[in-house]
N, C-alpha and C positions, 0 to 999 in steps of 0.2 A: 419442303412442302413448294411446290411447284409454281414457276412466275403466276400461269394462269389461275389459281389457287388465289395468289396474293392479289391477282387483280381484278377476282370476282369479289373478298373481302373489302378490299380497297372499295370497290364500287358501293356493296353493300352499306359500309360505313358512313359515305357521301350521301346516301340519301337520307339520312338524319342528319338535318345540319342543328348544330344546340345553339341555341341564342339565348344565352342568359337578359331578361326581360327585369330581373330586377335584384339589385345585391345589396350589404350592410355591412358597415363594418364596426364595428364598437368604438364610440368614442374614445381618443387616445390608445387605439390597438397599434403598435409596431413589430414590427418583424418578429414571430414566435421564436421563441427559446426554447425548442426542444429536441435540440440535437442531441443525440445519444439517448434520449428518452422514449418511451412507448409510447405509441398514438395509434388506436384503436382506428378502423375502418368498417362501418355497416351500412348494409343497405339493410332496409328495413320491407321484405317485401317476405309472400308466402313458400314462394320455388325457392327451394333450398338449394338449385344446381346454376340459379341464377345470381342468389346469392352468394355462394361459395366464390364464382368467378371474378361479378363484379368486387368482391372484397378483397381478394386476390390482387386485382388490378388497382387498384385504391391504394393497396400496401407498397406496393411496388412504386408506386410515384411516390408517397411519401417518405421510403427508404432512401430513395434516390436524391432526396434535397436535407438528408442530416438526419430527420431522426427516426427512430425505429419501430416501421409500420407493421403494425400484427391482423392479420384477419378475427373480425372477433366470433366467427365461426371457433373457432380453434382454440377462443376462449373459455364461452359459454357454451354449456349445454344445450341443445334444441330446445328440450322441454322447458327451459329457464330461461330462454331468451325474452317473450314475453314481460316477463317479469321486473320492475324496476330495481326493487331493494334485491333483487339474486343478480340482477347485473353489476349493477355497483358493486356488490359484493366480491363476484368475482374479477372484472376489472381491477377492485384495487388489489386482490391477489395477486393478483400481475404484475402490477407495478406502473398499471398505466394512467399517464398522465394527460393525454389528449382526447380525443374521440372525435370523428368528423363522420354524421351518421347523413346521408342518403336515403329519402324516400320518393316511390313514386307514386304521382297523385295524376287519378284519371280526371282529364276535364274532355268538357266541347270546344270547339272550336270556334267559338263566338265568346267563351268568356273571359272574363280580364282580371287575372292575379295579380292585385295589387301588392304591394310590399310594407303594405299598412300592416297585417300579421305578424310582423317584427314586433309591434306592442305589445301582443295579446300574451296575457300573464303564464301561462303555462310555457310559454318561450323563453322566460327567463332563469330557469333551472336545469341543470340535462336532465335529470330524473323525471318529472315534472312530463317532460318531453317525449323520455322514451314510454312511459307508461302510454301517454295519451295518441305515439303516434302507431305504434303496436296494437292498439285499440280499434285503430281505422284501417288495414290496408287495403287497395284497391288492387284486387286481381288485375295483370294484362287483357290474360285470352290473345286466344289466335285468330279473331277475326279480322277480314279483308278487308272491311271499310276504312274508310280515310277515319284515322284519330289523331287526336293532338293530344300528347303529356306532358305535363309538368311535373320536374324534379326538383325539391326544395334539397339542399344540401346543409347541413349548419357543420362548424368550427367549434367545440366546447372544451375551454381550459376545466380540465376535471379535477384540478385540486382546488379552485374556486367553484367549479359547477356554474360558472358563467356564459355564455356564449361570446366568440371572438369575432366571428363572421357567419353571414347567411347569403346564398344565392338560391335565384328559381331560373332556371333553362327551360325553356321550351322546346319540342320536338314535335313535329308530323309526318303520321305514316312511318316508323320504321319500320324495315322490314325484317329486319334479320335483329333480334331485341338482347343476344348475348354480345354484340360486335356493338351495338348502339350503347350498351351500358356502359362496357370498357370503354370507349369511346368517349362518354362520359366521364367517367375517373379522371383522365388526361388532362380534358377539360376544364374540370372542374380546379385542377390543383394548377392548371397553366393562367386561371385568371386568378388563385391567391398568389401567385406570383407576379402579377402585374400589378395586383394591389399592396405588395410588398409586406404581404403576410410570412412567408416562405421565401426560403434562398432559392436561387433557379439551380436549376438542374447543370451539373457539370458538362461538358461537352466532352 
């Protein structure tokens, strides 16, 4: 890859600044003990190409910190990904013990995304969230007008089925969605580092 291409890629990513506007951590949560155990990476979106690249990027960041990051698309057949019971069975057969889910939400620039959402009932169990999130997927589209996107990310302990951490990021008018989502995967895991939930990536 040429220096010019690298510079252009860096500029595209810089255009979309990932701002954490809300985070939540389960009371009493300490650093995750997922070292050597499988943690699945999921992007809830209709675009298969975007989903594959984002899950690969997120899985790499997870693996770099001790667990075994696995993109969900490698585990669950496409035709069954929206079915909570089927997804749960596939993850169980694969020995997955943790789950990081990123979901794209289309919002207006003047809409406030409050952290109170974490008290909603369907967030309290991994498979309730799974079924609800896939039922309301927002397409990104390719319109040129300025838009603000929020992305919610949830970390679940699948052994218990309960949430450990949740965060919401907001980005205005990303010019390159693939680069933006890959960069967001890095930022989310770095935020987990800051909050003491994952170990820092070795230098």
